[in-house]
C-alpha positions in Angstrom: 59.3 49.3 103.1 60.5 50.7 99.8 59.0 47.8 97.9 55.5 48.4 99.3 55.8 52.1 98.5 56.8 51.2 95.0 53.8 48.9 94.7 51.5 51.5 96.0 52.9 54.1 93.6 52.5 51.8 90.6 48.9 50.9 91.6 48.0 54.6 92.0 49.6 55.5 88.7 47.8 52.6 87.0 44.5 53.7 88.5 45.1 57.3 87.4 45.9 56.2 83.8 42.8 54.1 83.6 40.6 56.8 85.0 42.1 59.5 82.7 40.5 58.1 79.5 36.9 58.0 80.7 37.2 61.3 82.5 38.7 63.0 79.5 36.5 61.6 76.8 33.3 61.3 78.8 30.4 60.1 76.7 32.1 60.5 73.3 33.0 57.6 71.2 36.5 57.0 69.8 37.1 57.1 66.1 37.0 53.7 64.4 40.7 53.8 63.7 41.5 54.3 67.4 39.0 51.5 68.4 40.7 49.1 66.0 44.2 49.9 67.4 42.9 49.4 71.0 41.2 46.1 70.0 44.3 44.7 68.4 46.9 45.8 71.0 46.0 43.0 73.5 46.5 40.2 71.0 49.7 41.7 69.7 51.1 42.0 73.3 50.1 38.5 74.1 51.8 37.2 70.9 55.0 39.1 71.9 54.9 37.6 75.4 54.5 34.1 74.0 57.4 34.5 71.5 59.7 35.7 74.3 58.6 33.0 76.7 58.9 30.2 74.1 62.2 31.3 72.4 63.9 32.5 75.6 66.6 35.0 75.8 68.9 34.8 72.8 67.0 31.6 71.6 69.2 29.6 73.9 66.2 27.9 75.5 64.5 27.0 72.2 62.2 24.0 72.8 60.9 22.5 69.5 58.3 20.4 71.2 56.7 23.5 72.6 56.7 25.2 69.2 55.0 22.2 67.7 52.4 22.2 70.4 51.8 25.9 69.9 51.4 25.3 66.1 48.5 23.0 66.8 46.4 25.8 68.4 45.9 28.1 65.3 45.4 25.0 63.1 42.6 23.7 65.2 41.1 27.1 65.7 41.1 27.6 61.9 39.2 24.3 61.6 36.6 25.8 64.1 37.5 23.7 67.1 36.6 25.1 70.5 39.4 26.9 72.3 39.5 24.3 75.2 39.9 21.5 72.7 42.7 23.3 70.9 44.5 24.0 74.2 44.2 20.4 75.4 45.4 19.2 71.9 48.4 21.5 72.2 49.3 20.1 75.6 48.9 16.5 74.3 51.1 17.1 71.2 53.8 18.7 73.4 53.7 15.9 75.9 53.8 13.2 73.2 56.7 14.8 71.5 58.6 15.1 74.8 58.1 11.5 75.5 59.3 10.4 72.0 62.1 12.9 71.7 
């Protein structure tokens, strides 16, 4: 029962936090500096999650094949490849390296 109460409390708090911004600012636009910070916070958080997931706690679970596969994605995106192509290439590179290593 405590688990469900905790889930409900977190959901209510999340809803309140998300509703607070539009209710407070209404029809006003945010300053450009605040908009840029908000726009860049999601990619920064995603990068942090990826680093923690790939390197593992204390770097004990370091997998060089996964790092090589992840390195393919920005390279292909820089060369203007579509995102699905870059992701499939990353999986293929990781799988190929795991077979050979």
